[in-house]
N, C-alpha and C positions, 0 to 999 in steps of 0.2 A: 504494500500500500504506500502511495506517495505521501510526502509530508503534508500536503494540503488535504489529502483524504483522511489522514490521522487526525488532523485538527478538526475537520468536520465531524468525524466519528465521535471523538471525545467531547466536542462541544454539544453534540446531540445527547450524549449520555448525561452530561451535566444538566442540560435543560430538562430532561426527563426526571432526573433526581430531584431537582428543585421543585418541579411541578407536583411530583408525588408527595414531597414533603409538605407542600403548601395545602394540597387538597386532602391528604390523608393523615394530617398531623395528629388528630385526636385518636385515630385508630392505631397509628404506629407508636404512640407514646409508651404504652406498657412494654412493647417489644424493645424499643430503644433503651428504656430504663433497665430492662432485663439484660441487654447487652452490656450496658455500662456497669451494672452490678457484677456481671460475670467477669468483666475485665479487671475490676477492683479486687475480686476475691480469688482470681486465678493463682496468684502466688501462694496463697494458703493451701489450695488444693495440691499444688506441686510439692509443697513441703510435706504434706501428708503422704503423697505418693513415694517420697524418698524413704519413708519408714515402712514401705511395702504395703501400703493400704490401697485397695482397689480404687480406681478413679471414680467409679460410680458411687461407691460408699463415701469416698472423700468429698465428692461434690454434694451428696445428700447431707453429710454431716455439717459441712460449712454453711450451706443454705439454711438448714434447720436451725443452727445456732444463731445465724443472722436474723431470721424471722423471730425467734424467741426474744433476742435482745431488743429488736425493734419494738415488738409488742410491749415488753416491759417498760421500755423508755416512754412509749406513748402513754401507758397507764400511769406512770409516775410523774412525768414532766408536763404533759399537755394540759391537764386540769389547772396546774399552778400557773403555767404560761398564759392560759386563756383568761384566768382571773386577773393577772397583771396587765394583759393587753386591754381588757375591758376597762380596768381602772385608769390605765394610761390614756386611752381615748377620751374617757369622761373628764379627766383632769387636764387635758391638753389645752383647752381655751384658757383656763386659769393660769397655767404655766406660761403661756404666750403673753397674757396680760401682765403677769408679774415681770417678765423679762422686758417688755415694752416700757413698763413703768420705771424700771431701773435704768434703762437706756435714756429715758427722757428726764431723769432726775438731775436738776442743775447742780446738786451738791457733789456730782461725780464729774468734774471737768476732764479728768484723765480719760473717761469713757468717751466724752465728746471729741477729744482729740484723736482717739483711735477710730471711731466709726464715722466722725464727721457730723456736722450739724444737720445736713440734709438727710443722712441715714438715720440720725437720731430722731428727727421729726417725722420720718416716713412712717407709714402705716405698716408695721411689721406683720400685722394680721393679714393684710392683702398679699404680702410676699409669701407668707406661709400657705395661704389658700391657693395661690398660684402653684407653688411647689407641690402641694398636696394634689392639685389637679393633674399635674404631669405624672406624679407617682401613681395616682389612681389609674390613669390611662395605661401606663406600663403594666401595672398589676392586673388590670382587666385583660390585657393581651396574654399575659401568662396564665390567668385563670381560664380563659377561653380555650387555650391549648393544653391546659393541665388538668382538666376536670377528670379525665380517665385515670390519671395517676393518683389524684387526691382521693378518688373513690376507694372505699374499703376493698371492693372486689379486685380492682386492678392492682392495688398496692400489696394486698395480702396473698392473693392467689396467682394472678396472671404474671406479674413481674418475677416473683421467685421461681415459678415454673419455667419461664423462658430462660432465666439465668441458670437453672439447674441443667437444662438440656444443652445449653451452649457450653457450660463447663464440662459436661460429660462428653460431648462430641468435639471439643476444641482441638484435640490432637488429630482427629480425622478431617476436620474442616481445613486446617492449614495446608496439608499436602494436596488436597483436592483443588483448593484455590491456586496453589503453586503450579499445578499441572495445567491450569488454564492460561498461564502467562506464555506468550510466544517464546520459543526456545532461544532465539538470538538475544532477547532482552531480559532473560530470566535473572541473570546475575545482577544486572542493574536494578531491576525491580526489587529483588531481595534486599539489596543494600539500602535502597530508599525506604522500603518497608521497615527495615531495622532502625533506621534513623527516625522515622515517624513514631514507631513504637517507643523508642527511647525518650522522645520529646513528650509524648502523651503520658507515659508512665512516670517520668520525672516530675511532671506538674500535677497530674490528677491524683496519683497516689500520695505523693509527697505533700501537696498542698492540702489534701483532705486531712492528713495527720496534723498539719499546722493549724487548720481551722478547728479541729477537735480540741487540741491542747489549748489554743488561745481562747476559744469559746468557754471552756471550763475555767480557765484562769480568770478571765474577765468576769464571768458570772459569780464565782466565789469571791473575788476581790471586791467587786462593787457591792455585793450583798453584805460582806463584812464591814464595808465602809458605811453601811446603813443608807445607801442611796435608794430613793424610791424607784421601784421597777428595776433594781439592779440585776436581778436574774434575767429578765427579759432583754435589757439593753446589752448585757454581757454575751448572751447567746447569739443575739442578732449581730453583734460586732464580730464574733467568731465566725459565723456563717458567711458574712459579707467579705471576710478576709480572703475568700476565694478570688475576689476581684482585687488585684494588687493596688495598694494605696487607697482605693475608694473605701474599702471596708474599715480600715483603721481610722481614717479621717472622719467618716460618717459616725462611727461609734464614739470618737472623742468629742465631736461637736454635740451629739445628742446627750452624752453623759454630762458634759460641762453645762449645757443648757439646763438640764434637770437639777444639777447640783447647785447652780447659782440661784435658781428659783426656790430651791428647798433650804439652803444653808445660809444665804446672804443675811447679814454682813460677816458671818464667821468664815474666815479665809481658810482655816485649817482643813476642814473636810473637802473643800473645793480643790485645794492643792493635793490632797490625798487621792482624789479621783483622777486628777491630771497625772499624778505620779504613777498610778496603776497602768495607765495607757502608755506612758513613756517607757516603763519597764517592759510592758508587753511588746512595744516596738523594738526595744533592744533585744529581747529574746528572739523575736521573729527574724530580725535582720542579721544577727550575729551567731545565733545558736540553732534555731529550728530550721530556717530556710536553707542554710548551707548543709545541714546534716540530712534533712528529709527530702528537700527538693533538689539540691545540687546547685552548683554555681552556674552551670550553662545547660539550659533545657531547650534552647532554640526558639523561645517564645518571648518576644519583646512585650513588656507590660502594656504599652500603648496599643499594640496590635491585639493583645488579648482582651483588653477592656472594650475595644471597638467591636471585636467579634462577639463577645458576650452580650453587649447591649443590642447590637444589630440583629443577631440571630434570635435573641429573646423577644425583641419588638416584632420581628417579621413572622416567626414561627412558634411563639409561645414557649412553654417549658421544654418542649422537645427540641427547640432551637438552641436553648441554653445547654442542654445535654450534649448536643452535637457541636457546639461552638468550639470547644477546646480541641477535640480531635481534628475537626476540619481546619481550624487555624494552624495546628501543628503540621498537618499534611500539606497545607498550602505553603507554609514557611519552608519546609523541606524541599518541596518541588520548585519553589522560586529560587532557593539557593542552588539547586542542581541546574536549573536553567541558566542561572548567572554563571556558574562554572563552565557550562557548555559554551556560552557566549564568549567568555573571556579566552577560551581555548580555540575558538573558531577563527577562520580566515577573515570573517567580517570584522572582528575586533583587532586581530594582530596585523592584518593587512597582507599576510603571507598567502600566496596562491601558487598555482602551478607555474613553473618557469615558462617564459615566452618561447615559442617555437623558434 
C-alpha cells in the first residue's frame, strides 16, 4: 500500500473510532472501565502467577478482593461524604458572604493591596455563580456519559466481569493482536507499543498511588486541623491530583477559603491548613512522584491537562478514561514521526547522487 493509501486507511479508522465513541459512549463505558481496571490490576495477577497460581484463579481472586474492598469503602465512606457534601452546599452562600465581607472590610488595607480595589468591590457572588455554571456544564457532560458507570449494575456487575475476562485472556489476546501486524513493520510496532505501555503504566498506575496517598493524607490532616468539611475537601484534593497542578491548587484554594471563613481572625489554624498542603506538595514533588510515577513518562503536564478536559467535555466519563492512554499513544507516535522526519532526506537534504 502506498503512503497516501496508508494515510487514508488510518484516517478512516480514526474517524470510525471517534464516531463510535461519540455515538456509543454510554454503552461502551462499562467495557472501557473494565479494560482500565484490568490494566491496573494486571501486575497483581502476574505476581500471583509467579507463585504458581493458575491465571484464572489469580484473576478471580484479584477481582473478588477489589469488589469487596470497593463495596466496603462505599458502605463506610459514602454516607459520611454525602453528609459533608450536603452541609457544604447548604453553607456555601454563607461562606461566600463571609469571604466577601472580609475582602470589603476597610480595616484590612493589606487585602486591598493584594486583590485591588476593583476586585474588592466586585460582586464575588457573581464570579462564583459564573464559575459554578461552567463547572455544572462540565459535570453534566460527565454525568450524561457516566450514568452507566455510576449505576449499581454497571459498577458492581458489568465492569468487574469485563475486567475478569480481559485479565484471564490477556496472555492470549496479545499474541493474536501481534499476528495481525504486517510482518515488515512488526518490530517497529512492538517497540512503539512498548513505549506506549511504559508511558501509560508510568502515569496511570503511579499517579493512582499518588492520588490515594495524598487523598488520605489531606483528609486526615484537614480533619485533625478541625477544618469544616475537611474529609470531603481532602479526598477531593487527592482525586483531582490526577490532573497535574490543577488538583493541588484547587484543593489549596478551597481549603484556605473555608479556613478563612471559619477561623478568621485566628491566623494559627489558617497557617496550619496552608502548611498541610505545602507539605503535601513537597511529598508529591520530591518523594511520591519520583518513586511511583518516575521522572520521565513521556506525558507533558500541559498536554495531559488538555487531553483530560477535552476528552471529558466531548465524550463524558468514558472520554476521561481514554484520555491518558490516547494522549500517551499520540505522544509516542508524534515522537516517532519526528525521529523519522529528522532522519529523512526532507530534513537532512541528502538525496541520491546526481547522474
